[in-house]
Each structure stands twice: as C-alpha cells, then as structure tokens.
C-alpha positions in Angstrom: 15.0 18.6 5.8 12.3 16.1 7.0 12.2 12.3 7.1 8.8 10.8 7.6 8.5 7.7 9.8 5.2 5.8 9.7 4.7 3.6 12.7 1.3 2.3 11.8 0.7 -1.3 10.9 4.0 -2.7 12.1 4.6 -5.3 14.8 6.7 -3.2 17.2 5.6 0.5 16.9 7.1 1.4 20.2 10.5 0.2 18.9 10.1 2.2 15.7 9.4 5.3 17.9 12.6 4.6 19.9 14.5 4.3 16.5 13.0 7.7 15.5 14.2 9.3 18.7 17.7 7.8 18.2 17.8 9.1 14.6 16.7 12.6 15.7 19.5 12.7 18.3 22.1 11.5 15.8 21.1 13.4 12.7 20.5 16.8 14.1 20.1 18.7 10.8 17.2 16.5 9.8 13.7 16.6 11.4 12.0 13.3 12.1 8.2 13.4 11.5 6.7 10.4 13.4 3.2 9.6 12.1 0.7 7.6 14.1 -1.5 7.8 17.2 -0.2 10.8 19.1 -1.1 9.6 22.5 0.6 6.3 21.9 3.7 8.0 20.5 4.1 10.4 23.4 3.5 7.6 25.9 6.5 5.7 24.4 9.0 8.6 24.5 10.5 8.5 28.0 12.9 11.3 27.5 12.2 14.9 26.6 11.0 15.2 23.0 14.0 16.1 20.7 13.7 19.5 19.1 14.0 18.0 15.7 11.2 15.4 16.2 7.6 16.2 15.2 4.5 14.1 16.0 1.8 14.0 13.3 -1.4 12.5 14.6 -3.1 9.7 12.6 -5.9 7.8 14.3 -6.3 5.0 11.7 -4.1 2.2 10.5 -3.9 0.2 7.3 -3.4 -3.5 8.2 -2.2 -6.5 6.3 -5.8 -7.6 6.0 -6.8 -4.5 4.0 -6.8 -4.5 0.2 -4.1 -1.9 -0.6 -5.9 0.1 -3.3 -9.1 0.2 -1.4 -7.5 1.1 1.9 -5.6 4.0 0.2 -9.0 5.4 -1.0 -11.0 4.6 2.2 -8.6 5.3 5.0 -7.4 8.9 4.5 -6.8 9.3 8.2 -4.4 6.3 8.4 -0.8 6.8 9.4 0.5 5.6 6.0 -1.7 8.0 3.9 -0.9 11.0 6.2 2.7 10.0 6.0 2.6 10.0 2.2 0.7 13.3 2.2 3.4 14.9 4.3 6.0 13.5 2.0 4.5 14.8 -1.2 3.2 18.2 0.1 6.4 19.2 1.8 9.2 20.4 -0.5 11.8 19.7 2.3 10.6 16.2 2.9 13.2 13.9 1.4 12.1 10.4 2.3 9.7 8.1 4.1 10.2 4.8 6.0 7.3 2.5 6.9 7.0 -0.9 8.5 3.4 -1.3 7.5 1.7 -3.4 4.9 4.1 -4.0 2.0 1.3 -3.9 -0.6 -0.1 -0.6 0.8 3.4 1.0 1.0 4.3 0.1 -2.6 0.8 0.9 -4.0 0.8 4.2 -2.1 4.3 5.1 -3.3 3.3 4.4 -6.9 -0.1 6.2 -6.9 0.6 9.0 -4.4 4.3 9.8 -4.9 4.3 8.8 -8.5 6.8 7.1 -10.9 9.7 8.9 -12.3 9.1 9.6 -16.0 10.2 6.7 -18.1 10.3 4.1 -15.3 8.3 1.0 -16.4 7.9 -0.3 -12.9 9.5 0.8 -9.6 11.7 -1.9 -8.1 12.0 -3.1 -4.4 15.7 -3.4 -3.7 16.7 -5.4 -0.6 20.1 -5.9 1.0 21.8 -9.1 2.2 25.1 -9.7 4.0 27.8 -11.7 2.1 30.8 -13.8 2.9 33.0 -10.7 2.6 33.0 -8.6 5.8 31.3 -5.3 5.4 30.0 -6.0 1.9 26.3 -6.3 1.1 24.5 -7.5 -2.1 21.4 -5.8 -3.5 18.6 -8.0 -4.8 16.3 -6.2 -7.2 13.4 -7.1 -7.4 12.5 -8.7 -4.1 8.7 -8.7 -4.3 7.2 -5.6 -5.9 6.7 -7.0 -9.4 5.8 -10.7 -9.5 5.5 -10.7 -13.3 8.2 -8.7 -15.0 8.9 -8.2 -18.7 12.5 -8.3 -19.9 12.6 -4.5 -20.3 11.5 -4.2 -16.7 14.4 -6.3 -15.6 16.9 -4.2 -17.6 15.7 -1.1 -15.8 15.9 -2.9 -12.5 19.6 -3.4 -13.2 20.1 0.3 -14.1 18.3 1.6 -11.0 20.0 -0.9 -8.6 23.4 0.0 -10.1 22.7 3.7 -9.2 21.4 2.6 -5.8 24.6 0.8 -4.7 26.8 3.5 -6.0 24.9 6.1 -3.9 24.6 4.0 -0.8 28.0 2.3 -0.6 30.2 4.4 -3.0 30.8 1.4 -5.2 32.5 2.7 -8.3 31.7 -0.1 -10.8 29.1 -2.4 -9.3 29.0 -6.0 -10.6 25.5 -6.6 -11.9 24.2 -10.2 -12.5 21.0 -11.8 -13.6 19.5 -14.5 -11.4 19.1 -17.7 -13.5 19.4 -21.5 -13.4 22.9 -21.5 -14.8 25.8 -19.1 -15.5 25.9 -19.8 -19.2 24.3 -17.1 -21.4 21.8 -19.6 -23.1 20.4 -20.8 -19.7 17.0 -19.8 -18.4 13.6 -19.3 -19.8 12.8 -17.0 -22.8 12.2 -14.0 -20.5 15.6 -14.5 -18.9 17.3 -14.8 -22.2 15.7 -11.6 -23.5 16.5 -9.8 -20.3 20.1 -10.9 -20.5 20.4 -9.4 -24.0 18.9 -6.1 -22.8 21.1 -5.9 -19.7 24.2 -6.3 -21.9 23.2 -3.1 -23.7 22.9 -1.0 -20.6 25.6 1.4 -19.3 26.4 -0.9 -16.4 29.0 -3.5 -15.5 26.8 -6.5 -16.4 28.7 -9.7 -15.7 26.1 -12.3 -16.9 24.0 -14.9 -15.3 24.5 -16.1 -11.7 23.0 -19.0 -9.6 21.1 -18.5 -6.3 23.8 -20.5 -4.4 26.3 -17.7 -5.2 24.3 -14.8 -4.0 26.1 -14.5 -0.7 29.7 -15.1 -2.0 30.4 -11.4 -2.3 31.2 -11.8 -6.0 28.2 -9.6 -7.0 26.9 -6.1 -6.0 23.5 -6.4 -7.6 21.4 -9.4 -8.5 18.6 -8.7 -10.9 15.4 -10.8 -10.7 11.7 -10.7 -11.2 9.8 -10.1 -7.9 8.6 -13.7 -7.5 12.0 -15.3 -7.7 13.7 -12.5 -5.8 11.2 -12.8 -2.9 11.7 -16.5 -2.8 15.5 -16.0 -2.8 15.4 -13.4 0.0 13.1 -15.5 2.3 15.0 -18.7 1.6 18.2 -17.0 2.7 16.6 -15.5 5.8 15.0 -18.8 6.7 18.3 -20.7 6.2 20.2 -18.2 8.3 17.6 -18.4 11.1 17.8 -22.2 11.0 21.6 -22.3 11.0 21.9 -19.9 13.9 19.3 -21.9 15.9 21.1 -25.2 15.3 24.4 -23.5 16.2 23.0 -22.3 19.5 21.5 -25.8 20.2 24.9 -27.4 19.5 26.7 -24.9 21.7 24.6 -25.9 24.7 24.5 -29.7 24.1 27.3 -30.6 26.4 29.7 -29.2 29.0 32.6 -29.2 26.5 30.6 -27.4 23.9 29.5 -24.8 26.5 33.2 -24.2 27.4 34.0 -23.9 23.7 31.1 -21.4 23.2 32.4 -19.3 26.1 35.8 -19.1 24.4 34.2 -18.1 21.1 31.7 -15.7 22.6 33.2 -12.6 21.0 33.4 -14.2 17.5 29.9 -15.7 17.8 28.5 -12.3 18.8 30.1 -10.8 15.7 28.6 -13.5 13.5 25.1 -12.9 15.0 25.5 -9.1 14.3 26.5 -9.8 10.7 23.5 -12.0 10.1 21.0 -9.6 11.7 19.0 -8.0 8.9 17.9 -5.2 11.2 21.4 -3.6 10.9 21.0 -3.0 7.2 17.7 -1.1 7.2 14.7 -1.7 4.9 14.3 -2.2 1.2 14.3 0.9 -1.0 11.5 1.3 -3.5 13.4 2.7 -6.5 11.8 4.5 -9.4 9.4 6.8 -7.6 9.8 10.6 -7.2 11.0 10.6 -3.6 12.9 8.1 -1.4 10.6 5.4 0.1 12.0 2.6 2.3 9.9 -0.4 3.2 11.3 -1.9 6.4 10.4 -5.2 8.0 7.1 -5.4 9.9 9.1 -6.6 12.9 11.4 -3.5 12.7 13.1 -2.4 15.9 15.0 0.7 16.9 18.1 -0.5 15.1 16.5 -1.1 11.7 14.5 2.1 11.9 17.6 4.2 12.6 19.5 2.3 9.8 16.6 3.0 7.4 16.8 6.7 8.2 20.5 6.7 7.8 20.1 5.1 4.3 17.6 7.7 3.3 20.0 10.5 4.3 22.8 8.9 2.4 20.7 8.4 -0.7 19.4 12.0 -0.5 22.9 13.5 -0.1 24.1 11.4 -3.0 21.2 12.6 -5.2 19.7 9.2 -6.0 16.4 10.6 -7.3 18.2 13.0 -9.6 20.5 10.3 -10.9 17.7 7.8 -11.7 15.7 10.6 -13.3 18.6 11.6 -15.5 19.6 8.0 -16.3 16.1 6.9 -17.2 15.4 10.0 -19.2 18.5 9.5 -21.2 17.5 5.9 -21.8 14.0 6.9 -23.0 15.2 9.7 -25.2 18.0 7.8 -26.9 15.8 5.9 -29.5 14.0 9.1 -30.4 17.2 10.9 -31.1 18.5 8.1 -33.2 15.3 8.1 -35.3 15.5 11.8 -35.9 19.0 11.3 -37.2 
C-alpha cells in the first residue's frame, strides 16, 4: 500500500522528507512515495534510502501566489499534480499528505480525486487539543467552504462523526454546532436551519455550543461553516502562541521565577508538547474518494509522520467506505420513502 507525500510548496520541505523517512522506517508494510525535486530529496536523505520509500520526480511547484484552478491546468509537472496523479492512478495508493497551497490541495482533491457520490461539499476537518489529557476535538469545517448551506453543515456533522470514530475509536461522538449561544433558538437563520437538520441525522447531536467551550473536552466534533471555523482555529492557535510566549517571558523575569521554572521543567515541557499542533497531524479533507490530508505549510518531521499515521488509521478503519455508505443511505432514503 502506498502513501503519497507531496513536499512542494511548503516552508520546510527538508523536514517533510525527514518525516517521510521516519514514517517509512516505522510503517514497514506501507510504501512512502515522496514527490518533488529528486535531486533535492536525495540530498536531504542522509541515511540509506529505506526499501519502502520511492522518489517521484516533479520539477515544478504550485505556490501560494498561484490561482489554484489555473495552476492545476497549467502546471502538470508540479509536485502536487503528480502526487494526485499517483494517488488516483494507483489502486494501492490509499492516501496523500501535502503541506502546499491549501487552495490548490483542496481544489485538486475535489477535481482530480473527485467527490463521493451524494456529498454536497467536502469538509476540511482539523484537530485541536482540549483540557482533557489525550482528547482532541474535531472542527469541521475549518476553511474549505466559506459559504455553507444548512444541508452542507448537516453532512459535515455526519462525515466528522465517522472521522473521529475511525481515528480515535470514539463510540458515540458528541457533535455540536458552533453558534452564539447554547439555546436552540440562537444564531442566524442558517444556523437555525442547520440545527434542525443535524437533529435528524443518525449522530449524537447535542445542540449549539459557544466558541469559548471548544477546548473544554465536552465535545468531540464542532460543526461550522468554513469562515467561522477558520477564524476559530486561528484564534485558538494565536492565543496559545501568545500565552506560551508570555509564560516563557514570566519564567525568566527574575531569579525566583527561573528557579521555579527549573522545578517545573518537566511539567512545562509536557504542556508545550500538548499545545504543539505538529503532534496531531494535518486536517483531513473528508468527502473525496481517497484520503487527503492538508498539513501546515510549516510542517516538520513530527507533523508529517503524524499525518501519515492518521492516513493509515483511517484507511485501516475503512473511512472512505463508511462515508460512502453513510452518504448513499442518506441520499437514497427520500427516494425510497417516495416510492412507498
């Protein structure tokens, strides 16, 4: 089984290469296909090439300055397009991870890989740490669909429910809708309509939730339109970065605080690890026919390997088959009732 790793267009391609090598060494029954400039890739692999790592040469790169749809047509030799071609043309290719242009990755996944039948819009599902140790919360959508209809949001909830079941083994995920209040009547007209539709889905929908509660650990899935979800994710990341910076500044502000920091070194290191988004891998693009993960542009060896591990877990828990069956059942249900 192959996992495709696109190193083009990211900030630290050499670190993604290191992550691919680490993944190849750990997940022996999977083959890592690293796509990018071959000379650059080989120059950044210091050890002998793992037997289950293949280099696929791609001389061109899609950048953040490129218009996604135009670049997909005009840059066939780019690492991203060759990565998608390998994914779609190889029956044994199960997933792809890329740290390149978000717009190009999502557009390419939709146009080249294709949507699962019945999916209105694929959803980008990101993970955040919570106050409960070891528990993550999934935010869907975190940026793929800025304008979302109520029926889109309902499907986001269904697909994200399947995602956390497959990734974490959560038996009955608590799914909530991001809103301005917990009461059912709160929110704009779209939120109210989405609330009504989510109540009808075969998921454990627990109602509205407010942004301040996203990290409490009370929820497994937070459903949102892509605009609000993206603002939520970036606000949390920015706040975490600021708090960690202020904490570090306070720790070194005096001799006493330095001594205290020394005594708390182990605990502080654990806190830093918990807040490090690299450890959780990238955001899965749910609703397309193969597993696609968009990782941060600043991805390193840790986040690359974590993204590969997530792809493997999702594949082995049949996420594509589950979403296909679930969405097909949802689509066919009205037709069956009409025939009756």
